[in-house]
C-alpha positions in Angstrom: 20.4 20.6 4.9 19.3 20.8 8.1 16.3 18.7 9.7 13.4 20.8 10.9 14.1 23.8 8.4 15.0 23.0 5.0 14.2 19.0 5.3 10.8 18.5 6.7 9.0 15.4 7.3 5.0 16.1 6.0 2.6 13.0 7.3 -1.1 13.8 5.8 -4.2 12.1 7.9 -8.0 12.1 7.1 -9.8 12.1 10.4 -13.4 12.3 11.3 -14.7 13.2 14.5 -17.9 11.8 17.0 -21.1 13.7 16.7 -20.1 15.4 19.8 -16.6 16.5 18.6 -14.9 14.9 21.7 -13.0 12.3 20.2 -12.0 10.8 16.8 -14.8 8.3 15.4 -12.8 4.8 14.6 -15.7 3.1 14.5 -15.8 -0.3 12.5 -18.9 -1.4 10.3 -19.6 -2.8 7.1 -19.3 -0.1 5.1 -16.0 0.9 6.6 -15.0 -3.1 6.3 -15.7 -2.8 2.4 -14.3 0.3 1.7 -11.8 1.4 4.5 -11.9 4.1 6.9 -11.9 7.6 5.6 -12.3 11.4 7.3 -14.0 14.3 6.1 -10.9 16.6 7.3 -7.3 16.5 6.5 -4.3 17.1 9.3 -0.8 18.0 8.2 1.4 16.4 11.2 -1.7 16.7 13.5 -2.9 20.0 12.4 -5.5 21.6 10.1 -3.7 23.2 7.4 -0.3 24.6 9.1 2.2 27.2 7.9 5.8 26.2 7.5 8.5 28.8 7.6 11.5 27.4 5.7 14.6 29.2 3.8 14.6 30.3 0.8 16.4 27.7 -2.0 16.0 24.1 -2.5 13.2 22.6 0.6 13.3 18.8 1.1 10.1 17.7 1.8 9.6 14.0 3.4 5.9 13.1 2.4 3.9 10.1 4.3 0.3 9.3 3.5 -0.8 8.2 6.8 -4.2 7.6 5.8 -5.7 4.6 6.4 -7.8 4.0 3.0 -7.6 7.7 1.1 -4.9 7.9 -1.4 -3.7 11.5 -2.2 -2.3 13.5 -5.2 0.4 15.7 -3.8 0.9 19.1 -6.0 1.8 22.7 -5.5 -1.0 25.5 -5.5 1.1 27.8 -8.1 2.1 24.5 -10.0 5.6 24.8 -9.5 7.3 21.4 -10.1 8.8 18.9 -7.9 11.6 16.8 -7.9 11.1 13.1 -6.5 14.6 12.0 -5.2 13.4 8.9 -2.9 10.6 6.7 -2.5 9.6 4.2 0.5 12.9 1.9 -0.5 15.3 4.9 -0.5 16.6 7.1 -3.0 16.5 7.0 -6.7 19.0 7.0 -9.2 18.5 10.4 -10.4 15.6 13.1 -9.3 12.6 12.7 -11.2 10.6 15.9 -12.5 6.5 15.7 -11.7 4.1 17.9 -11.5 1.7 16.0 -9.3 2.5 12.9 -7.2 0.0 10.0 -6.5 0.3 8.6 -2.6 -1.0 5.4 -1.8 -2.1 4.9 1.9 0.9 4.2 3.6 3.2 5.4 0.8 6.5 7.7 1.2 8.1 10.0 -1.1 10.7 12.5 -0.6 10.4 15.5 -3.2 13.0 18.8 -3.7 11.3 22.1 -4.8 13.2 25.1 -5.4 11.7 28.1 -3.2 14.0 30.7 -4.4 11.6 32.9 -5.7 10.6 33.7 -1.9 6.8 33.5 -3.0 4.1 31.8 -0.6 2.6 28.6 -1.9 0.6 25.4 -0.3 1.0 21.9 -0.6 -2.5 20.4 -2.1 -4.0 17.1 -2.7 -6.1 17.1 -5.9 -9.4 14.9 -6.4 -9.2 11.5 -7.1 -11.0 8.9 -8.3 -11.7 6.4 -5.4 -14.8 5.1 -3.9 -15.6 6.7 -1.0 -13.0 9.3 -1.3 -14.9 11.9 -3.6 -17.0 13.8 -1.0 -16.2 17.4 0.0 -13.9 18.9 0.7 -11.5 16.3 -1.1 -13.7 17.1 -4.7 -11.5 19.9 -5.1 -7.8 20.6 -4.6 -7.5 20.7 -0.6 -4.7 22.7 0.9 -2.7 20.9 3.3 0.5 23.3 4.1 1.3 26.8 3.6 5.0 26.9 2.7 6.6 30.4 3.6 9.8 31.0 2.2 12.3 33.5 4.9 14.3 36.2 3.7 17.8 33.6 5.0 18.8 31.2 2.1 19.1 27.6 2.4 22.1 25.7 2.5 21.3 22.5 0.6 21.3 21.8 -3.1 19.9 18.9 -5.7 22.5 17.0 -7.0 22.1 15.5 -10.7 22.8 11.8 -9.6 21.7 10.2 -6.4 22.5 6.6 -6.2 23.6 3.2 -8.5 20.5 1.5 -8.6 21.4 -2.3 -9.5 19.9 -3.4 -12.8 17.0 -5.7 -12.3 17.8 -9.1 -12.7 16.4 -11.9 -15.4 13.4 -13.4 -14.3 14.0 -16.4 -15.9 13.6 -19.3 -13.7 12.8 -17.7 -10.9 9.9 -18.6 -8.2 7.0 -17.2 -9.5 3.8 -17.0 -7.3 0.3 -16.1 -7.9 -1.5 -13.9 -5.1 -5.2 -13.6 -5.9 -7.2 -10.7 -3.8 -10.8 -11.5 -3.0 -13.5 -9.9 -1.4 -16.3 -11.6 0.1 -19.1 -10.9 -2.3 -21.5 -10.4 0.4 -19.4 -8.0 2.0 -18.8 -6.1 -1.2 -22.4 -5.8 -2.1 -23.5 -4.7 1.5 -20.4 -2.5 2.1 -21.3 -0.7 -1.2 -24.9 -0.5 -0.3 -23.8 1.4 3.1 -21.8 3.8 1.2 -24.7 4.4 -1.4 -27.2 4.9 1.3 -25.3 7.2 3.6 -23.4 9.6 1.3 -25.2 9.1 -2.3 -24.2 8.5 -5.8 -21.6 10.6 -5.5 -19.3 8.6 -3.4 -19.2 5.6 -5.7 -16.7 7.9 -8.0 -18.6 6.7 -11.2 -18.8 3.0 -10.1 -21.9 0.9 -10.2 -22.8 -1.6 -7.8 -21.8 -4.5 -10.0 -18.4 -3.1 -10.0 -16.9 -6.5 -9.6 -16.8 -9.3 -12.0 -17.1 -12.2 -9.5 -20.7 -13.6 -9.6 -22.1 -13.3 -5.5 -25.0 -15.5 -6.9 -23.1 -18.8 -7.1 -21.5 -18.2 -10.3 -17.9 -18.7 -10.7 -14.8 -16.4 -11.4 -12.1 -18.4 -13.9 -8.7 -17.8 -13.0 -6.0 -19.3 -15.6 -2.8 -18.6 -13.8 -0.5 -21.2 -16.3 2.3 -22.8 -13.9 2.8 -20.0 -11.2 2.5 -21.7 -7.6 -0.7 -21.4 -5.8 0.7 -23.4 -2.9 -0.7 -23.1 0.6 -4.4 -22.0 -0.5 -7.5 -23.4 0.4 -8.7 -23.9 -2.8 -6.7 -25.0 -6.4 -6.9 -22.2 -8.5 -4.6 -23.5 -11.4 -6.9 -23.5 -14.8 -9.9 -23.8 -12.1 -12.8 -21.8 -10.8 -13.7 -20.1 -7.9 -17.1 -20.9 -6.3 -19.1 -18.0 -4.7 -22.0 -19.4 -3.1 -23.3 -17.3 -0.4 -26.5 -17.7 1.5 -27.9 -14.0 1.2 -29.1 -13.9 5.2 -26.3 -16.0 6.5 -24.3 -14.5 9.2 -20.5 -14.1 8.5 -17.7 -12.6 10.3 -16.4 -9.3 8.1 -13.0 -9.3 9.8 -12.1 -12.2 7.9 -14.2 -11.3 4.6 -11.1 -10.1 2.4 -8.7 -13.1 1.4 -5.7 -14.1 -0.7 -6.0 -17.3 -2.6 -8.9 -18.4 -1.0 -7.2 -17.9 2.7 -8.4 -15.6 5.7 -5.1 -14.3 7.6 -3.4 -17.1 9.8 -0.6 -15.5 11.4 0.5 -19.2 12.9 0.1 -20.8 9.7 2.5 -19.5 6.6 0.9 -19.8 3.3 4.1 -20.8 1.7 7.9 -20.7 2.4 10.3 -18.5 0.9 14.0 -19.3 0.9 16.6 -16.9 2.2 18.9 -15.2 -0.2 16.5 -16.0 -3.6 14.6 -14.2 -5.6 11.0 -14.4 -6.4 8.3 -12.9 -8.9 5.1 -12.0 -7.5 1.7 -11.3 -9.5 -0.6 -9.5 -7.1 -3.9 -9.5 -9.0 -7.1 -7.5 -8.4 -8.9 -8.8 -11.0 -12.3 -9.1 -10.4 -12.6 -6.3 -8.0 -12.6 -2.4 -9.0 -11.2 -0.9 -5.7 -7.9 0.1 -5.3 -5.8 -2.0 -3.3 -2.5 -0.5 -1.8 -0.4 -3.5 -1.4 2.7 -3.6 1.5 4.8 -6.1 2.2 6.7 -5.8 6.0 9.9 -5.2 6.8 11.3 -5.9 3.1 11.8 -3.9 -0.3 11.4 -5.3 -4.2 11.2 -3.5 -7.4 7.9 -3.0 -9.5 8.0 -4.9 -12.7 4.7 -3.9 -13.8 1.8 -1.9 -11.6 -1.5 -2.4 -13.0 -0.3 -4.0 -16.4 2.0 -0.9 -16.9 5.7 -0.3 -16.7 6.5 1.2 -13.3 6.8 5.0 -13.9 10.4 6.7 -13.4 10.3 7.7 -9.8 8.3 4.3 -8.9 11.2 2.2 -10.5 13.7 2.3 -7.5 13.5 0.1 -4.4 9.8 -0.2 -2.9 7.6 -1.6 -0.1 4.4 -0.2 -1.9 2.7 -1.2 -5.3 -1.0 -0.3 -6.5 -3.5 -3.4 -7.5 -6.4 -1.5 -8.8 -8.3 -3.7 -10.6 -5.8 -5.4 -12.5 -2.1 -7.0 -12.0 0.9 -5.6 -10.7 4.2 -7.5 -10.4 7.0 -7.0 -8.1 10.5 -8.8 -7.7 11.4 -9.6 -4.1 14.6 -10.7 -2.9 14.6 -12.4 1.0 17.6 -11.8 2.9 18.8 -12.8 6.7 18.5 -8.9 7.7 14.8 -9.1 6.1 14.1 -12.1 8.3 15.6 -10.9 11.3 13.1 -7.3 10.9 9.9 -9.2 9.9 10.5 -11.5 12.8 10.7 -8.5 15.4 7.9 -6.5 14.1 5.7 -9.6 14.4 7.1 -10.8 17.5 8.0 -14.3 16.5 11.5 -15.8 17.1 13.7 -18.2 14.8 13.7 -21.8 15.8 15.4 -24.6 14.7 13.9 -27.5 13.5 14.5 -30.6 15.8 16.3 -33.7 14.4 14.0 -37.0 14.4 15.4 -39.5 17.1 14.3 -37.4 20.2 17.8 -36.7 21.3 16.9 -33.1 22.1 19.7 -31.5 19.2 19.1 -29.4 16.8 19.9 -29.9 12.8 20.6 -25.9 11.8 19.1 -27.1 8.8 16.1 -25.0 8.9 15.1 -21.4 10.3 11.8 -20.1 10.2 10.4 -16.5 11.0 7.0 -15.2 9.7 5.7 -12.0 8.4 2.6 -10.6 6.9 1.5 -8.5 4.1 -0.8 -5.7 4.8 -3.1 -4.2 2.3 -5.2 -1.2 2.7 -3.9 -0.6 6.0 -5.9 -2.8 8.5 -5.6 -6.2 9.8 -9.1 -6.9 8.7 -8.4 -6.6 4.9 -6.2 -9.0 2.6 -3.3 -10.5 4.5 -1.0 -13.8 4.4 1.9 -15.2 6.4 5.0 -16.4 4.8 7.4 -18.7 6.6 11.0 -17.9 6.2 13.6 -20.9 5.4 17.3 -21.5 5.2 17.9 -24.7 3.6 
């Protein structure tokens, strides 16, 4: 296949202009801090509803949801099938046929589409049930790009087999960690109220103001997590409760209104250490919060064990770096490698260092290497984040 001809990248982004139309409106306020930034128009590769001429035959599209908070549901206007061949972690074992393809913010998929009939069609995004994302023009199928097959024939084909995916290893005896996503109840309530005041009930996507189970009036949410490691948290959550006392009029910094295990993001203080070469099972919980949380781990890949309590769909069963957390729990099997350590440290401008031996001789023990990386969720550094140290014994 030829890049830019029958192998085409498509980047989707929603935008909103300032009132004078002079520039993109990126103002951060209480509503956007709670719901995420979303626009009222869609761009594909920086253009509204462009046309893409392609050869007839098999077309490979590399899809990226570049929206900040909006999830998409990609389909074809004439209902021709798509065949998913790769996700954000690489090729799948074999093509997976789908009629529509949900795409989280920051998520990537590669699909094959047969255009040999020569008929023009659109790639569209279907309406989704997500708070703030149900407003026009997204309340109906929205054309993203028009595909125009030419007379010239494409050179590529779709194989029956792609790569050999290793079987999932046993999780017995592996380190298990629980990551609880929490939004400050004051931010939650004020953000939802601001959304409804600005756009009305339609923007709530059928959810009520008390959509979460957290008590913002001083109650507690019981979180029984068994023997999972909550190390590094500012509060103990094993068989305990999380007090939610907040003065209604108290000022707070909504940049740190979202936490993991009770902690706001701190790049210089890892929440816990992960040993190089080891496999860990992470359970990411959105219980108590009915909002969608696209959960991304920088610079690494994992396999999804369960997604919101269900087995992953076949096209989501390969290597991934994005998982959906939507009001329930998702589980991933995470492996830490030396290559991942270097990439994480490069991404976040930290350098490996060795622990100095006690005794003050200035030499290094060579026993420990640390790097720090982040988990970015919902696409913004103001949202749930944590840093994890990398340790080599």
